[in-house]
Backbone bond lengths (Angstrom), bond angles and torsions (degrees), N, CA, C in turn:
res aa  C-N    CA-C-N  psi(-1)  N-CA   C-N-CA  omega(-1)  CA-C   N-CA-C  phi
1 M - - - 1.464 - - 1.522 109.59 -
2 A 1.344 118.96 130.94 1.454 122.80 -179.24 1.527 110.52 -69.42
3 A 1.356 115.00 144.77 1.464 119.70 179.64 1.519 109.73 -66.63
4 L 1.322 116.63 142.33 1.455 121.17 178.50 1.523 109.47 -73.88
5 P 1.341 118.07 150.55 1.468 120.82 -171.88 1.524 114.55 -71.45
6 Y 1.303 119.02 -24.92 1.463 120.01 -176.93 1.516 109.28 -152.86
7 M 1.324 114.44 162.44 1.464 120.63 177.38 1.517 108.30 -129.92
8 Q 1.313 117.24 131.21 1.455 121.52 178.27 1.527 108.91 -78.22
9 L 1.334 115.76 119.20 1.453 120.92 178.15 1.523 107.62 -124.65
10 Y 1.330 116.74 108.07 1.456 122.04 -178.67 1.528 107.91 -84.01
11 I 1.334 115.48 100.40 1.454 121.36 -170.90 1.521 112.41 -57.28
12 A 1.340 117.06 -46.70 1.467 120.23 -177.65 1.524 111.11 -61.31
13 D 1.330 115.96 -44.30 1.467 119.50 179.66 1.520 111.14 -66.07
14 Y 1.336 115.53 -40.40 1.471 119.08 -179.35 1.526 110.36 -61.82
15 L 1.331 116.70 -49.12 1.465 119.58 -178.35 1.522 111.75 -64.11
16 A 1.336 116.63 -36.88 1.466 119.39 179.65 1.526 111.53 -64.99
17 D 1.328 116.31 -34.75 1.472 120.57 -177.60 1.526 113.12 -83.69
18 T 1.350 117.37 -17.31 1.470 119.05 -171.65 1.522 113.17 -122.41
19 M 1.321 117.83 21.70 1.461 120.64 -177.94 1.531 112.30 -60.52
20 H 1.319 117.55 -25.22 1.463 121.42 -175.92 1.520 113.17 -88.10
21 L 1.352 118.19 -3.90 1.456 120.44 -176.69 1.526 111.60 -81.88
22 T 1.316 115.61 149.64 1.460 121.37 173.44 1.523 109.13 -81.63
23 T 1.324 115.43 171.62 1.464 119.51 178.74 1.524 110.93 -60.12
24 E 1.305 117.26 -40.79 1.457 121.57 179.32 1.525 110.69 -64.30
25 E 1.319 116.71 -40.98 1.459 121.01 -179.69 1.524 111.16 -68.85
26 H 1.349 117.07 -37.37 1.465 120.35 174.64 1.526 110.78 -58.20
27 G 1.323 115.78 -48.77 1.460 119.44 -178.68 1.515 112.35 -60.98
28 A 1.339 116.72 -43.83 1.461 120.14 -179.70 1.526 110.86 -64.63
29 Y 1.344 116.69 -41.96 1.471 120.77 -178.56 1.528 110.62 -63.82
30 L 1.335 117.35 -44.61 1.462 120.10 179.95 1.526 111.41 -64.10
31 L 1.324 117.45 -40.35 1.470 119.97 177.99 1.527 111.28 -62.73
32 L 1.313 117.00 -38.64 1.464 120.54 178.08 1.524 110.91 -65.39
33 M 1.339 116.60 -43.67 1.467 120.13 179.88 1.526 111.01 -65.07
34 F 1.338 116.86 -41.22 1.463 119.75 -179.61 1.524 110.82 -63.58
35 N 1.317 116.63 -42.03 1.461 120.04 178.31 1.522 111.04 -64.92
36 Y 1.330 116.13 -39.95 1.473 121.55 179.29 1.525 109.84 -59.95
37 W 1.347 116.21 -45.65 1.462 120.20 -178.31 1.523 111.16 -68.43
38 Q 1.322 116.23 -39.86 1.463 119.62 -176.81 1.526 111.88 -68.03
39 T 1.321 116.75 -39.31 1.466 119.83 -179.53 1.521 112.12 -86.21
40 G 1.336 116.99 -23.52 1.456 120.79 179.09 1.511 114.38 73.31
41 K 1.336 117.52 24.20 1.468 119.32 -178.59 1.529 110.33 -155.16
42 P 1.351 116.94 161.75 1.468 120.60 179.93 1.535 111.66 -56.77
43 I 1.349 114.37 158.23 1.464 120.06 -176.27 1.528 109.89 -97.07
44 P 1.329 118.18 126.46 1.472 120.39 175.35 1.531 109.86 -61.29
45 K 1.297 117.20 137.58 1.461 121.45 -177.73 1.521 111.43 -61.71
46 A 1.327 117.15 -30.21 1.461 120.16 -178.67 1.529 112.29 -67.76
47 R 1.347 117.50 -17.07 1.470 120.49 -176.82 1.521 113.03 -106.67
48 L 1.322 118.24 1.25 1.463 121.27 -174.85 1.525 112.64 -58.15
49 S 1.316 118.00 -51.34 1.463 120.53 -176.26 1.527 111.17 -65.37
50 R 1.343 116.69 -36.41 1.461 119.78 179.62 1.517 111.11 -66.19
51 I 1.356 116.88 -43.63 1.467 120.78 179.40 1.527 110.33 -65.44
52 A 1.329 117.26 -38.13 1.462 121.24 178.72 1.523 111.97 -76.20
53 R 1.344 117.96 -8.87 1.459 124.13 178.02 1.532 111.46 61.25
54 L 1.311 114.24 45.54 1.457 121.06 179.04 1.528 109.40 -125.89
55 S 1.311 114.89 152.01 1.460 119.46 173.98 1.520 108.79 -69.12
56 N 1.324 116.72 161.65 1.467 119.71 179.29 1.521 111.28 -58.84
57 E 1.319 116.57 -35.32 1.469 120.21 -179.77 1.518 111.33 -66.90
58 R 1.338 117.11 -45.53 1.472 120.20 179.80 1.531 110.22 -69.93
59 W 1.331 117.15 -37.21 1.465 119.40 -179.82 1.525 111.30 -62.67
60 T 1.311 117.59 -37.05 1.466 120.73 179.03 1.520 110.94 -58.29
61 I 1.332 116.86 -34.16 1.468 121.22 179.31 1.528 110.67 -77.81
62 V 1.326 116.73 -44.65 1.466 121.63 -176.76 1.522 111.63 -70.18
63 E 1.314 116.90 -33.14 1.464 122.04 -176.04 1.526 111.77 -56.39
64 V 1.305 117.28 -35.38 1.462 121.47 -178.09 1.526 111.30 -60.05
65 S 1.332 117.08 -36.96 1.467 120.91 -179.16 1.523 113.15 -82.71
66 L 1.334 116.36 -31.00 1.471 119.11 -173.49 1.518 114.60 -88.18
67 N 1.319 117.45 -21.26 1.467 117.42 -175.93 1.526 113.00 -68.29
68 E 1.343 117.60 -13.18 1.469 119.60 177.92 1.529 111.82 -71.62
69 F 1.341 117.23 -18.41 1.465 120.50 -178.58 1.532 112.22 -91.01
70 F 1.309 117.36 -5.16 1.454 121.91 -177.01 1.527 110.75 -126.71
71 A 1.330 114.55 157.73 1.465 120.71 172.42 1.524 107.55 -101.87
72 D 1.315 116.88 125.90 1.469 122.81 -177.98 1.528 108.88 -93.61
73 N 1.356 116.43 113.15 1.470 119.89 179.68 1.526 112.82 -94.96
74 G 1.346 115.76 10.60 1.450 120.59 178.86 1.510 113.13 108.62
75 T 1.327 116.42 -42.19 1.471 120.53 179.56 1.522 112.79 -120.58
76 E 1.350 117.29 -15.16 1.464 120.79 -176.08 1.529 110.44 -138.91
77 W 1.337 114.49 159.75 1.459 121.03 170.26 1.529 107.76 -102.48
78 V 1.332 115.85 127.01 1.467 121.88 -178.08 1.522 108.72 -112.86
79 H 1.332 115.97 130.15 1.468 121.20 178.28 1.534 107.62 -105.56
80 E 1.309 117.33 109.27 1.467 121.29 -170.62 1.521 112.66 -66.36
81 R 1.340 118.15 -39.41 1.465 118.50 -178.89 1.525 110.96 -66.90
82 I 1.329 116.88 -41.90 1.459 119.55 178.46 1.529 110.28 -64.30
83 E 1.317 117.22 -36.43 1.464 120.15 176.87 1.526 110.45 -60.12
84 R 1.346 117.16 -42.14 1.469 120.39 178.91 1.530 110.78 -65.31
85 D 1.340 116.28 -42.44 1.461 119.40 179.93 1.529 111.13 -65.38
86 L 1.325 117.00 -39.33 1.464 120.20 177.84 1.531 110.94 -62.27
87 A 1.329 115.71 -42.99 1.469 119.66 179.59 1.518 110.72 -62.52
88 A 1.348 117.02 -39.85 1.466 120.80 179.97 1.524 111.11 -65.87
89 V 1.336 117.07 -42.14 1.467 120.45 179.86 1.522 110.85 -65.58
90 H 1.327 117.20 -43.21 1.470 120.08 179.38 1.533 110.54 -63.98
91 A 1.339 116.91 -39.29 1.470 119.95 178.18 1.521 110.47 -64.18
92 S 1.343 116.72 -39.82 1.460 120.75 178.73 1.522 110.91 -64.63
93 Q 1.344 116.59 -40.63 1.458 119.90 178.73 1.525 111.17 -63.88
94 E 1.331 116.59 -41.81 1.459 120.09 178.25 1.528 110.83 -64.98
95 Q 1.339 115.84 -38.43 1.459 120.35 179.21 1.525 110.80 -64.73
96 R 1.333 116.30 -42.52 1.458 119.56 178.68 1.534 111.23 -66.21
97 S 1.328 115.77 -37.12 1.465 119.00 177.90 1.523 110.53 -63.40
98 A 1.340 115.85 -43.33 1.466 119.60 178.93 1.522 110.79 -64.89
99 A 1.349 116.23 -38.57 1.465 120.11 179.28 1.522 110.71 -65.72
100 G 1.340 116.19 -39.65 1.464 119.44 178.13 1.514 112.05 -63.25
101 K 1.344 116.19 -41.63 1.462 120.01 178.37 1.532 110.65 -65.50
102 A 1.342 116.16 -39.43 1.467 119.44 178.75 1.518 110.80 -65.58
103 S 1.357 116.33 -38.97 1.467 119.99 178.63 1.525 110.92 -65.17
104 A 1.338 116.43 -41.80 1.469 120.12 179.20 1.526 110.93 -64.24
105 A 1.342 115.98 -40.40 1.464 119.69 179.20 1.524 110.89 -65.57
106 A 1.345 116.28 -38.48 1.464 120.00 179.55 1.526 110.49 -65.59
107 R 1.346 116.90 -41.97 1.467 119.63 178.24 1.527 111.23 -63.83
108 K 1.339 115.83 -38.83 1.465 119.97 179.59 1.526 110.05 -64.47
109 N 1.335 116.76 -40.97 1.468 120.41 179.59 1.528 110.75 -65.99
110 R 1.347 116.43 -39.85 1.469 119.25 179.23 1.528 110.90 -64.89
111 T 1.336 115.51 -40.53 1.467 119.34 179.07 1.527 110.87 -63.63
112 A 1.342 116.60 -42.09 1.460 120.29 179.97 1.524 110.97 -65.34
113 T 1.332 116.46 -38.46 1.475 120.30 179.63 1.516 111.17 -65.55
114 K 1.364 116.34 -43.12 1.466 119.66 178.74 1.524 110.99 -62.34
115 A 1.340 116.59 -41.90 1.468 120.03 179.92 1.521 110.91 -63.03
116 E 1.337 116.18 -38.87 1.470 120.50 179.91 1.522 110.71 -66.19
117 R 1.355 115.61 -40.15 1.464 118.73 179.22 1.517 111.45 -65.71
118 K 1.361 116.36 -41.06 1.458 119.32 179.42 1.521 110.48 -63.91
119 S 1.334 116.73 -38.31 1.460 120.49 179.62 1.520 110.82 -64.60
120 S 1.335 115.94 -39.97 1.465 119.65 179.47 1.521 111.14 -68.38
121 A 1.350 115.96 -34.43 1.462 119.32 -177.24 1.524 112.29 -71.64
122 R 1.343 118.76 -16.90 1.461 121.53 -177.76 1.523 113.16 -83.39
123 S 1.341 118.85 -5.79 1.469 120.60 -178.24 1.521 110.51 -63.97
124 T 1.343 118.46 139.50 1.471 124.07 -176.31 1.519 109.94 -102.91
125 P 1.367 117.29 165.63 1.466 119.68 175.90 1.519 112.65 -57.25
126 V 1.356 117.00 -35.05 1.471 119.46 179.55 1.522 109.33 -64.77
127 E 1.356 116.10 -42.10 1.458 119.56 179.44 1.524 110.63 -64.39
128 D 1.343 115.94 -37.70 1.461 119.19 178.54 1.521 110.60 -64.46
129 A 1.380 115.60 -38.71 1.462 118.46 -179.98 1.518 110.95 -66.90
130 L 1.347 115.80 -42.37 1.455 119.05 179.92 1.514 111.81 -66.39
131 S 1.329 116.30 -29.15 1.463 118.89 -179.01 1.512 112.16 -83.29
132 G 1.361 116.26 -4.90 1.458 118.60 177.66 1.509 113.89 90.06
133 K 1.348 116.72 6.26 1.463 118.50 179.75 1.516 109.01 -78.17
134 P 1.323 119.31 133.78 1.477 121.47 -179.45 1.517 110.65 -65.00
135 T 1.346 116.31 136.87 1.457 121.47 179.37 1.519 112.12 -113.85
136 N 1.341 117.37 -4.20 1.460 120.87 -178.15 1.517 110.91 -104.54
137 K 1.345 114.84 51.63 1.459 118.55 -179.32 1.515 110.08 -71.82
138 D 1.313 115.28 143.47 1.452 121.48 178.07 1.515 108.43 -77.80
139 T 1.350 115.24 116.61 1.461 119.44 -179.07 1.511 112.61 -89.44
140 D 1.345 115.90 -2.47 1.458 119.04 179.17 1.516 108.51 -79.04
141 T 1.326 115.74 112.59 1.460 119.78 -176.79 1.513 112.62 -93.11
142 D 1.354 115.64 2.54 1.460 118.12 -179.87 1.521 109.25 -74.05
143 K 1.304 117.96 126.85 1.459 123.78 -179.52 1.523 109.45 -105.18
144 S 1.354 114.15 139.84 1.465 119.07 -175.80 1.513 112.36 -65.01
145 N 1.334 117.73 -25.19 1.456 119.63 -176.54 1.514 112.86 -93.93
146 T 1.386 117.07 11.27 1.456 119.80 178.23 1.515 108.93 -79.18
147 P 1.345 118.71 125.98 1.470 120.14 -178.81 1.517 110.87 -62.38
148 L 1.355 115.74 146.71 1.453 122.07 -177.65 1.517 110.48 -105.47
149 T 1.328 114.09 151.02 1.461 120.09 175.02 1.517 108.10 -83.32
150 P 1.333 119.13 166.76 1.475 120.09 177.66 1.516 112.30 -56.80
151 Q 1.354 119.08 -25.39 1.462 120.57 179.69 1.521 111.57 -85.29
152 G 1.330 118.25 -0.56 1.451 120.95 176.79 1.508 114.03 97.19
153 G 1.334 118.43 -5.31 1.456 120.00 -179.52 1.514 111.16 -86.03
154 N 1.301 115.19 168.46 1.459 120.46 177.67 1.521 110.11 -73.85
155 A 1.296 115.08 135.85 1.471 119.63 178.05 1.520 108.94 -83.11
156 Q 1.301 116.80 121.44 1.453 121.88 177.92 1.523 109.33 -98.08
157 Q 1.321 115.59 120.75 1.451 120.08 179.59 1.528 109.20 -81.92
158 P 1.342 117.54 116.22 1.475 118.93 -179.22 1.520 110.62 -64.59
159 S 1.321 114.81 135.63 1.465 119.13 178.88 1.515 109.51 -85.71
160 K 1.320 116.15 139.63 1.455 121.41 -179.70 1.525 109.41 -79.85
161 P 1.341 116.63 130.12 1.480 118.27 178.02 1.515 110.42 -65.65
162 A 1.335 114.76 144.11 1.461 119.03 179.13 1.518 109.88 -65.97
163 S 1.313 115.08 139.49 1.460 119.33 178.14 1.515 109.86 -68.73
164 K 1.356 116.60 162.99 1.463 121.49 -179.35 1.520 110.82 -60.45
165 S 1.337 115.98 -37.34 1.466 119.39 -179.21 1.511 111.71 -67.30
166 Q 1.373 115.76 -28.44 1.456 119.50 178.16 1.523 111.39 -76.06
167 R 1.363 115.53 -33.97 1.456 119.31 -178.29 1.513 112.86 -78.49
168 S 1.303 118.85 -34.37 1.459 121.87 -173.09 1.521 111.86 -83.95
169 K 1.343 114.30 152.12 1.453 120.44 177.12 1.533 109.10 -85.44
170 P 1.308 117.68 152.47 1.473 119.13 176.41 1.518 110.55 -67.06
171 K 1.311 116.03 140.88 1.465 120.43 179.24 1.518 109.78 -86.04
172 R 1.342 115.60 151.63 1.452 120.93 179.13 1.519 109.35 -150.63
173 A 1.311 115.27 162.27 1.455 120.69 178.78 1.523 110.25 -70.51
174 L 1.326 116.57 160.86 1.461 120.87 179.45 1.523 110.30 -60.33
175 P 1.344 118.07 122.72 1.475 119.76 179.00 1.532 110.59 -71.65
176 V 1.304 115.30 132.99 1.463 121.60 177.89 1.530 108.35 -124.07
177 P 1.355 119.09 123.03 1.462 125.44 4.32 1.519 112.42 -71.85
178 F 1.352 115.48 149.65 1.457 121.85 178.38 1.526 108.00 -88.83
179 V 1.322 117.67 113.34 1.468 122.90 -173.76 1.524 109.78 -93.45
180 Q 1.330 116.01 127.87 1.460 122.18 175.44 1.533 107.92 -94.17
181 T 1.314 116.64 114.26 1.460 121.38 -177.89 1.540 109.97 -74.04
182 P 1.343 117.47 161.34 1.471 119.61 176.20 1.522 112.55 -55.96
183 E 1.346 116.78 -34.62 1.469 119.46 178.69 1.523 110.98 -65.63
184 M 1.345 117.53 -39.63 1.462 121.30 178.59 1.530 110.55 -66.10
185 L 1.331 116.62 -41.47 1.467 120.34 179.51 1.520 110.87 -66.42
186 A 1.338 116.76 -39.00 1.461 120.08 177.88 1.526 110.28 -64.49
187 W 1.328 116.61 -40.36 1.470 121.09 177.60 1.521 110.04 -60.93
188 A 1.336 117.37 -45.83 1.458 121.25 -178.36 1.523 111.26 -65.31
189 A 1.336 117.33 -38.75 1.462 120.08 179.45 1.522 111.53 -62.39
190 E 1.328 116.54 -31.30 1.468 120.42 -178.52 1.522 112.09 -88.63
191 K 1.334 116.94 -41.03 1.462 120.78 -173.13 1.523 114.18 -94.11
192 A 1.339 118.07 -23.60 1.468 120.59 -176.74 1.526 110.07 -140.90
193 P 1.332 118.18 61.43 1.472 120.36 -174.41 1.520 114.40 -66.95
194 A 1.341 118.22 -20.01 1.469 120.20 -176.56 1.525 112.71 -89.92
195 V 1.317 117.92 -7.10 1.464 121.22 -174.37 1.521 110.92 -83.10
196 N 1.328 116.27 136.25 1.468 122.16 173.29 1.533 106.90 -79.21
197 L 1.317 117.06 99.02 1.465 121.24 -172.74 1.529 112.32 -61.49
198 D 1.331 117.28 -40.11 1.461 119.77 -178.99 1.522 110.85 -60.91
199 R 1.334 115.72 -48.60 1.465 119.38 -177.30 1.524 111.49 -67.56
200 E 1.341 117.22 -45.12 1.462 119.56 -177.30 1.525 111.78 -69.18
201 T 1.336 117.37 -35.62 1.467 119.46 177.39 1.515 110.68 -66.73
202 E 1.329 116.96 -37.45 1.459 120.22 176.95 1.530 110.47 -64.36
203 R 1.345 117.13 -42.15 1.462 120.54 177.12 1.534 110.38 -64.96
204 F 1.321 115.92 -39.17 1.472 121.43 178.40 1.530 110.61 -59.91
205 I 1.333 116.48 -47.07 1.468 120.85 -179.62 1.522 110.85 -64.86
206 D 1.343 116.96 -44.93 1.464 120.52 -179.03 1.522 110.88 -61.22
207 Y 1.339 116.48 -42.49 1.461 120.17 -177.05 1.521 111.77 -66.11
208 W 1.354 116.10 -52.87 1.457 118.50 -173.95 1.529 112.27 -74.01
209 T 1.327 117.32 -28.20 1.464 119.06 174.00 1.522 110.00 -65.68
210 G 1.337 115.90 -41.28 1.454 119.78 177.98 1.522 112.66 -66.10
211 Q 1.342 116.88 -33.49 1.458 120.55 179.93 1.532 111.97 -72.19
212 G 1.331 116.22 -27.89 1.464 119.67 -177.33 1.519 112.95 67.94
213 S 1.337 117.02 25.12 1.463 121.44 -176.43 1.528 111.13 -78.35
214 T 1.321 114.95 161.03 1.462 121.80 173.35 1.518 108.20 -118.52
215 K 1.313 116.19 143.35 1.457 121.78 -178.04 1.524 109.64 -135.76
216 A 1.330 115.16 154.94 1.462 119.69 175.93 1.522 111.48 -89.27
217 D 1.350 116.45 -23.09 1.462 120.11 -176.68 1.528 108.97 -142.43
218 W 1.321 116.55 84.90 1.468 120.63 -178.83 1.521 112.86 -65.22
219 P 1.355 120.24 -37.60 1.468 118.70 176.01 1.522 112.99 -57.56
220 A 1.359 117.43 -38.88 1.461 119.97 177.60 1.519 110.80 -65.54
221 T 1.343 116.69 -38.63 1.463 120.71 177.22 1.527 110.49 -62.97
222 W 1.334 116.69 -39.83 1.477 121.16 178.16 1.522 110.28 -65.20
223 R 1.336 116.56 -44.41 1.463 119.28 179.55 1.533 110.57 -62.54
224 N 1.326 116.24 -38.58 1.465 120.75 176.37 1.527 110.17 -59.23
225 W 1.338 116.57 -44.90 1.470 121.82 -179.38 1.536 110.73 -62.49
226 I 1.341 116.62 -46.82 1.461 121.54 -178.42 1.521 110.79 -65.35
227 R 1.334 116.84 -39.32 1.464 119.40 179.80 1.524 110.48 -65.92
228 R 1.327 117.96 -39.14 1.462 120.38 177.75 1.528 110.73 -64.41
229 A 1.327 116.77 -37.17 1.466 120.09 178.01 1.523 110.08 -63.70
230 Q 1.332 117.72 -41.40 1.470 121.88 177.11 1.529 109.99 -63.08
231 D 1.335 116.93 -45.25 1.462 120.79 179.38 1.526 111.07 -60.28
232 D 1.342 116.69 -39.46 1.461 120.71 179.98 1.527 110.80 -64.51
233 L 1.341 116.92 -42.44 1.465 120.46 178.03 1.524 111.02 -63.96
234 E 1.328 116.90 -37.67 1.459 120.46 179.07 1.529 110.62 -67.24
235 R 1.342 117.54 -41.68 1.463 120.74 179.31 1.525 111.41 -61.76
236 R 1.335 116.66 -35.26 1.463 120.36 -178.52 1.531 112.46 -87.30
237 G 1.333 116.75 5.46 1.456 120.14 178.18 1.509 113.92 71.89
238 M 1.349 117.55 21.58 1.458 121.84 -177.72 1.520 112.20 -101.55
239 A 1.331 117.31 4.66 1.469 120.48 -179.42 1.519 108.98 -152.97
240 T 1.318 115.48 149.40 1.457 120.86 175.71 1.525 109.23 -74.37
241 P 1.337 118.59 127.28 1.466 120.37 -177.84 1.522 112.38 -56.50
242 V 1.328 115.06 138.37 1.467 121.74 177.12 1.519 108.37 -102.54
243 A 1.317 116.30 131.42 1.462 120.55 -179.67 1.521 109.93 -61.12
244 K 1.323 116.22 130.74 1.460 121.83 -179.46 1.527 109.83 -93.83
245 D 1.316 116.73 132.46 1.463 122.50 177.44 1.527 108.13 -93.67
246 P 1.353 119.16 111.89 1.468 121.17 -177.74 1.523 113.19 -58.51
247 S 1.339 116.79 -25.57 1.466 119.44 -178.46 1.524 113.08 -83.76
248 D 1.345 116.68 -6.81 1.466 120.57 -178.96 1.517 110.01 -81.39
249 T 1.325 116.50 111.26 1.473 121.23 179.63 1.522 111.41 -114.07
250 S 1.333 117.24 12.56 1.463 120.17 -175.72 1.520 112.74 -66.15
251 W 1.357 117.11 -20.63 1.458 120.43 -176.43 1.520 112.75 -93.97
252 I 1.323 118.05 -7.39 1.471 121.22 -173.07 1.532 110.10 -72.12
253 D 1.320 114.89 128.03 1.461 121.80 177.90 1.531 107.05 -97.90
254 E 1.339 117.01 98.79 1.453 120.64 -175.82 1.526 112.79 -63.63
255 D 1.328 116.58 -27.42 1.476 119.64 179.77 1.525 111.00 -63.48
256 D 1.344 116.47 -30.04 1.450 120.10 -178.64 1.524 112.37 -97.91
257 G 1.331 114.89 -2.12 1.454 118.97 -179.32 1.505 113.40 67.37
258 L 1.342 116.43 29.78 1.470 120.58 -176.91 1.519 110.60 -94.77
């Protein structure tokens, strides 16, 4: 199994949990955690001292302090928090893979549709005649029953513009659970490839649930949130800039006027 690219280490939590450890115990604990993350599986008890780079005599002393951070299943040491983080990273990788496949399928469908339209547009009048399609259509759109103005012209009835309430969608609270559709995942894979979707979506849900806000288009609000996260990573030099399409308005949250 390939080593994962990064490991989440919450410094404040780590220091709060390990204030009682000595310098030697800190070093051994970090080496054990790094090995656990790199291999992606529990550590065999027979290899603990070797991974911690301690003699058997020193390990016997250090083991007493470190075993509180692991669950001993008899043959291995299991670190529950790292197990949860590993599961989250693997789920995110699978989600990104599915989003990439959905994006590729969408591009393939768009390409096929464009090709079909171009093929249809190439048909000639001769082909239409051979296919039996009528070519002598009446282009006169004047209808005998259209009322006339006093000057003899056709009276055009002005259409009433739709009211704002007719144009706008009804607002509603954030739906929980908040479901990310394949189209949303494909959009994120293309527009925000550096963003951790699981973490940012969780922050998105926590924030808007706490606000108690109502929106007409929650997917657009989510896309806005994800795009801002990508922009923030780019500003801090933590992500390769993604070209922005000025015509792309799928992320705009009209409720916020963004």
